[in-house]
Each structure stands twice: as C-alpha cells, then as structure tokens.
C-alpha positions in Angstrom: -15.9 7.0 -21.2 -19.4 6.1 -20.7 -22.4 8.7 -22.2 -23.7 9.0 -18.7 -19.9 8.4 -17.8 -18.4 11.7 -15.2 -13.9 11.9 -15.0 -12.6 13.4 -12.2 -8.6 14.6 -12.3 -7.2 15.8 -9.2 -3.7 18.0 -9.7 -1.7 21.0 -7.7 -3.4 24.6 -9.4 -0.4 26.1 -11.5 -2.6 29.7 -10.6 -2.0 28.9 -6.6 1.8 27.8 -7.4 3.0 31.3 -8.7 0.4 33.5 -7.0 2.1 32.1 -4.0 5.7 31.7 -5.3 4.7 27.8 -3.9 8.2 26.5 -5.3 8.6 24.2 -2.0 5.4 22.6 -3.4 7.9 22.0 -7.3 9.3 18.1 -6.8 9.6 15.4 -8.6 6.8 13.2 -8.4 4.4 15.5 -9.8 5.2 15.4 -13.7 2.9 18.7 -14.8 1.0 21.7 -12.8 -1.8 22.7 -14.8 -4.7 25.7 -15.1 -7.9 25.1 -14.9 -8.0 26.7 -18.3 -5.4 25.1 -19.7 -6.6 21.5 -18.5 -10.4 22.3 -20.3 -9.0 22.5 -23.8 -6.9 19.0 -23.1 -10.2 18.3 -22.2 -11.9 19.8 -24.8 -9.7 17.9 -27.9 -10.8 15.0 -26.5 -14.7 15.6 -26.5 -14.9 16.3 -22.7 -16.1 19.3 -21.3 -15.3 20.5 -17.4 -18.7 20.6 -16.0 -17.2 21.3 -12.6 -15.0 22.4 -10.0 -13.2 22.0 -6.0 -10.3 23.8 -4.5 -8.7 22.4 -2.1 -5.6 22.9 0.3 -3.7 19.4 -1.2 -0.3 21.2 -2.1 -0.6 24.4 -1.1 -3.5 24.3 -3.9 -5.0 21.8 -5.7 -8.7 21.3 -8.1 -10.5 18.5 -8.4 -12.1 18.9 -11.7 -15.1 16.6 -13.5 -16.2 15.9 -17.0 -17.9 14.3 -20.0 -18.6 14.0 -22.5 -19.3 17.0 -24.2 -22.2 16.0 -27.1 -24.1 14.0 -23.3 -25.2 17.8 -22.2 -26.4 16.3 -19.0 -25.2 18.0 -16.4 -24.1 22.1 -16.9 -21.5 23.5 -16.2 -20.9 24.9 -13.4 -20.7 29.2 -12.0 -17.0 27.9 -10.0 -16.1 26.3 -13.4 -16.4 29.8 -15.5 -15.2 31.7 -12.0 -11.5 29.9 -11.8 -11.5 30.8 -15.2 -12.0 33.9 -15.2 -9.6 34.6 -11.7 -7.0 32.6 -14.3 -7.9 35.0 -17.0 -7.7 38.7 -15.6 -3.6 37.5 -13.5 -2.0 36.1 -16.3 -0.4 39.4 -17.2 0.5 40.0 -13.6 1.1 36.0 -13.3 3.4 36.0 -16.3 5.5 39.1 -15.1 6.3 38.3 -11.4 6.1 34.8 -11.2 9.6 34.7 -11.6 10.3 37.0 -9.8 8.4 36.5 -6.9 9.7 32.8 -6.9 13.3 34.4 -6.8 12.8 36.7 -4.3 10.9 34.2 -1.1 13.2 31.3 -2.4 16.5 34.0 -1.4 15.0 35.3 1.8 14.3 31.1 2.8 17.7 30.4 2.2 19.0 33.0 4.5 17.6 32.4 7.1 19.0 28.9 7.0 
C-alpha cells in the first residue's frame, strides 16, 4: 500500500449475523464472517488502521472498511469506527450466551413452516 493509499474491504458483519440470527445468509462462498474489532486487530498486525467504516444492507448487514498505513496518520479515525466497536463490545457477552439458541429457534421455526 502506498504511503497515502487506502485499502477498502467489504464483508458480512458477524455482529449482524448473530444479532439477527441470519443463519440463512451463511453459505459456502463466504469463508469468513468478521466483526469490525477482529478486522482492526488483523490490520494492526500489518501496520494498518481502520479509519472509516460504512454499514451496508448487503447480505443482511455488511461492513465496508477503509484502512490506511498506521504510521501515515493522514486521515483521522472517524467516530463510526469507535461506535461500531463499542456496540460489538457491549453486546459480546449476551451474544455469546444467546447466539446458538436464537439461531436454532429460528431454524426450527423455518423448518416447521415448510
């Protein structure tokens, strides 16, 4: 990445998938489902930082992240990055406890309606 370059990456948002029990959006073409926090940690290992993020409706809820070289400091980290990371952190405990239960309930309801 050039010193002033921008990396853009779009992916299904794990938080939305779990929160909304979107088991039906999981399929073989998507090998990974990430949270913004996980992507930020991965990028940090390669001297990159997320400076902006957009929430998209694609696949039931996706993120488009924008990253730059961490040392470049050209673009300030926007408030949306911290907002989404805080939401993920706030919900993590309840999601861990409820995620599989909610997905199973939705799957069973869908199955019984067929």
